[in-house]
Backbone as numpy.savetxt, mean C-alpha at the origin, in Angstrom:
# Nx Ny Nz CAx CAy CAz Cx Cy Cz
-27.02 -3.31 -5.39 -26.03 -3.86 -4.48 -24.76 -3.02 -4.54
-24.14 -2.82 -3.39 -22.92 -2.00 -3.31 -21.72 -2.81 -3.78
-20.95 -2.22 -4.68 -19.72 -2.87 -5.15 -18.53 -2.18 -4.50
-17.66 -2.98 -3.93 -16.45 -2.45 -3.28 -15.56 -1.84 -4.36
-15.12 -0.58 -4.17 -14.24 0.03 -5.17 -12.93 -0.73 -5.31
-12.35 -0.67 -6.49 -11.08 -1.34 -6.74 -9.95 -0.61 -6.02
-9.05 -1.39 -5.46 -7.85 -0.87 -4.82 -6.66 -1.36 -5.62
-5.83 -0.43 -6.08 -4.66 -0.82 -6.85 -3.60 -1.42 -5.94
-3.01 -2.51 -6.41 -2.02 -3.24 -5.62 -0.86 -3.65 -6.51
0.32 -3.63 -5.92 1.53 -4.14 -6.57 2.01 -5.30 -5.72
2.12 -6.48 -6.32 2.64 -7.63 -5.59 4.13 -7.75 -5.85
4.90 -7.76 -4.76 6.35 -7.90 -4.84 6.75 -9.17 -4.10
7.94 -9.66 -4.38 8.48 -10.84 -3.70 9.71 -10.38 -2.93
9.67 -10.60 -1.60 10.71 -10.07 -0.71 10.91 -11.04 0.44
12.15 -11.40 0.70 12.48 -12.31 1.80 11.65 -13.59 1.72
11.59 -14.17 0.53 10.89 -15.43 0.24 9.40 -15.39 0.60
8.80 -14.21 0.46 7.37 -14.07 0.73 6.79 -12.96 -0.15
5.54 -13.11 -0.55 4.86 -12.07 -1.32 4.39 -10.97 -0.38
4.48 -9.75 -0.86 3.99 -8.59 -0.13 3.14 -7.76 -1.07
2.02 -7.26 -0.56 1.13 -6.40 -1.34 1.41 -4.96 -0.96
1.68 -4.14 -1.95 1.86 -2.70 -1.74 0.65 -1.98 -2.31
0.08 -1.09 -1.54 -1.04 -0.27 -1.99 -0.47 1.14 -2.21
-0.03 1.45 -3.43 0.77 2.66 -3.66 0.05 3.97 -3.43
-1.28 3.98 -3.44 -2.01 5.24 -3.27 -2.75 5.30 -1.93
-2.50 4.32 -1.08 -3.06 4.32 0.27 -1.96 4.79 1.20
-2.02 6.04 1.62 -0.95 6.64 2.41 -1.13 6.25 3.87
-0.06 5.69 4.46 -0.14 5.10 5.80 0.28 6.04 6.92
1.12 7.03 6.61 1.63 7.88 7.70 2.11 9.22 7.16
2.59 10.05 8.06 3.04 11.40 7.68 4.34 11.41 6.90
5.03 10.29 6.82 6.25 10.21 6.01 5.95 9.89 4.55
4.70 9.68 4.22 4.32 9.36 2.84 4.48 7.90 2.50
4.69 7.05 3.51 4.78 5.61 3.25 3.43 5.07 2.81
3.46 4.03 2.02 2.22 3.43 1.55 1.83 2.27 2.46
0.58 1.89 2.37 0.09 0.76 3.12 0.58 -0.52 2.44
0.91 -1.52 3.24 1.32 -2.81 2.71 0.60 -3.91 3.48
0.69 -5.12 2.96 0.06 -6.26 3.62 0.87 -7.51 3.34
1.13 -8.25 4.40 1.77 -9.57 4.29 0.96 -10.53 5.15
1.01 -11.80 4.82 0.27 -12.79 5.60 0.69 -12.74 7.06
1.99 -12.72 7.31 2.49 -12.57 8.68 2.71 -11.08 8.91
2.06 -10.53 9.90 2.21 -9.10 10.18 1.06 -8.27 9.66
0.41 -8.73 8.63 -0.74 -8.10 8.02 -0.47 -6.65 7.62
-1.35 -5.70 7.94 -1.19 -4.32 7.46 -0.03 -3.62 8.17
0.70 -2.82 7.38 1.81 -2.04 7.92 2.14 -0.93 6.93
2.89 0.05 7.40 3.42 1.08 6.51 4.68 0.54 5.85
4.91 0.94 4.59 6.10 0.50 3.87 6.66 1.65 3.05
7.97 1.77 3.04 8.63 2.75 2.19 8.70 2.16 0.79
7.91 2.72 -0.10 7.78 2.19 -1.46 9.13 2.11 -2.16
9.89 3.19 -2.14 11.15 3.23 -2.88 12.15 2.18 -2.37
12.24 2.05 -1.06 13.16 1.05 -0.49 12.70 -0.36 -0.86
11.42 -0.62 -0.69 10.93 -1.98 -0.96 11.07 -2.35 -2.43
10.84 -1.40 -3.30 11.02 -1.68 -4.73 12.49 -2.01 -5.03
13.41 -1.35 -4.35 14.84 -1.58 -4.63 15.34 -2.91 -4.07
14.68 -3.47 -3.07 15.17 -4.72 -2.46 14.30 -5.92 -2.79
13.31 -5.74 -3.65 12.42 -6.84 -4.00 12.27 -6.93 -5.51
11.51 -7.91 -5.95 11.20 -8.04 -7.38 9.71 -8.26 -7.53
9.20 -8.07 -8.75 7.79 -8.35 -8.99 7.53 -9.81 -8.67
6.44 -10.08 -8.00 6.07 -11.46 -7.70 5.34 -12.06 -8.90
5.52 -13.35 -9.09 4.78 -14.05 -10.14 3.38 -14.34 -9.62
2.47 -14.64 -10.53 1.09 -14.92 -10.12 1.02 -16.12 -9.18
1.91 -17.08 -9.37 1.95 -18.23 -8.46 2.41 -17.82 -7.06
3.35 -16.88 -7.00 3.89 -16.44 -5.71 2.89 -15.62 -4.90
2.04 -14.85 -5.59 1.11 -14.00 -4.85 -0.32 -14.53 -4.80
-0.59 -15.69 -5.38 -1.96 -16.21 -5.45 -2.62 -16.34 -4.08
-1.94 -16.93 -3.11 -2.56 -17.12 -1.80 -2.77 -15.77 -1.09
-1.85 -14.83 -1.28 -2.00 -13.50 -0.68 -3.17 -12.77 -1.32
-3.32 -12.90 -2.62 -4.44 -12.28 -3.32 -5.77 -12.84 -2.81
-5.83 -14.15 -2.61 -7.04 -14.77 -2.08 -7.34 -14.28 -0.67
-6.30 -14.16 0.15 -6.47 -13.67 1.52 -7.03 -12.25 1.52
-6.49 -11.40 0.66 -6.96 -10.02 0.59 -8.41 -9.96 0.12
-8.78 -10.82 -0.83 -10.17 -10.87 -1.29 -11.10 -11.32 -0.15
-10.65 -12.27 0.65 -11.46 -12.75 1.79 -11.73 -11.66 2.82
-10.78 -10.74 2.99 -11.00 -9.68 3.99 -11.65 -8.43 3.39
-12.06 -8.52 2.11 -12.88 -7.46 1.54 -12.27 -6.61 0.45
-11.06 -6.87 0.05 -10.44 -6.08 -1.01 -10.96 -6.50 -2.38
-11.18 -5.54 -3.25 -11.47 -5.74 -4.66 -10.25 -5.17 -5.39
-9.36 -6.04 -5.83 -8.03 -5.61 -6.27 -7.92 -5.37 -7.77
-7.13 -4.36 -8.11 -6.67 -4.12 -9.48 -5.15 -4.22 -9.42
-4.61 -5.24 -10.06 -3.16 -5.47 -10.00 -2.46 -4.58 -11.01
-1.47 -3.83 -10.53 -0.64 -2.97 -11.37 0.82 -3.33 -11.12
1.70 -2.84 -11.96 3.12 -3.18 -11.82 3.98 -2.06 -11.29
3.48 -0.82 -11.35 4.28 0.30 -10.83 3.36 1.43 -10.40
3.93 2.30 -9.61 3.22 3.47 -9.10 3.39 4.62 -10.08
2.34 5.40 -10.27 2.42 6.63 -11.05 2.74 7.75 -10.05
3.90 8.36 -10.21 4.39 9.29 -9.19 3.45 10.48 -8.96
2.93 11.08 -10.02 2.06 12.24 -9.84 0.79 11.87 -9.08
0.25 10.69 -9.36 -0.93 10.24 -8.64 -0.60 9.98 -7.17
0.58 9.42 -6.91 1.03 9.21 -5.53 1.13 10.55 -4.80
1.74 11.57 -5.44 1.88 12.88 -4.79 0.51 13.47 -4.46
-0.46 13.31 -5.39 -1.82 13.80 -5.10 -2.42 13.06 -3.90
-2.17 11.76 -3.79 -2.68 10.97 -2.67 -2.07 11.46 -1.36
-0.78 11.80 -1.37 -0.12 12.31 -0.16 -0.73 13.65 0.24
-0.89 14.54 -0.69 -1.48 15.86 -0.39 -2.89 15.69 0.14
-3.66 14.81 -0.48 -5.03 14.57 -0.03 -5.04 14.00 1.40
-4.18 13.04 1.67 -4.12 12.44 3.01 -3.72 13.48 4.05
-2.75 14.31 3.73 -2.31 15.33 4.69 -3.38 16.37 4.93
-4.19 16.67 3.92 -5.23 17.68 4.10 -6.39 17.18 4.94
-6.51 15.85 5.11 -7.59 15.28 5.93 -7.22 15.21 7.40
-5.98 15.50 7.75 -5.56 15.39 9.14 -5.86 16.69 9.89
-6.06 16.61 11.20 -6.36 17.83 11.96 -5.16 18.73 12.19
-3.97 18.25 11.93 -2.75 19.01 12.18 -2.33 19.73 10.90
-2.01 21.01 11.00 -1.63 21.76 9.80 -0.14 21.69 9.51
0.67 21.39 10.52 2.12 21.26 10.32 2.51 19.83 10.65
2.99 19.11 9.67 3.33 17.71 9.86 4.34 17.55 10.99
5.37 18.40 11.07 6.40 18.25 12.09 5.86 18.49 13.50
4.75 19.19 13.63 4.19 19.45 14.95 3.33 18.30 15.45
3.03 17.35 14.59 2.17 16.22 14.97 3.00 15.10 15.58
2.32 14.22 16.27 3.01 13.09 16.89 3.07 11.90 15.95
2.82 12.10 14.68 2.89 11.09 13.63 1.97 9.88 13.85
0.69 10.11 14.13 -0.23 8.96 14.21 -0.52 8.47 12.81
-1.00 7.22 12.67 -1.37 6.75 11.33 -2.52 7.57 10.80
-2.57 7.73 9.50 -3.65 8.50 8.87 -4.86 7.60 8.74
């Protein structure tokens, strides 16, 4: 049986709601990471900005969001911070998979 690979997630609490940050899932050419909230669902998020304006969510605060993510197919590994070198490798990898060789020449579609 196929097992869904683990996706690392950081749960933060922001504007009275839990938000899931996927620090190694690169969302766009600006290097933003993928995020998920119950309202709005998937979106790009600036990791550094969001970390500065939010706090780590407690397990009680993110429980329903964690359940929602599991229902839509995520197999989560909860972490508390991003490893910068691993993030940089993820950005380079994401950029190398795009058909455009110069980021500034592209129209910035999602990766």
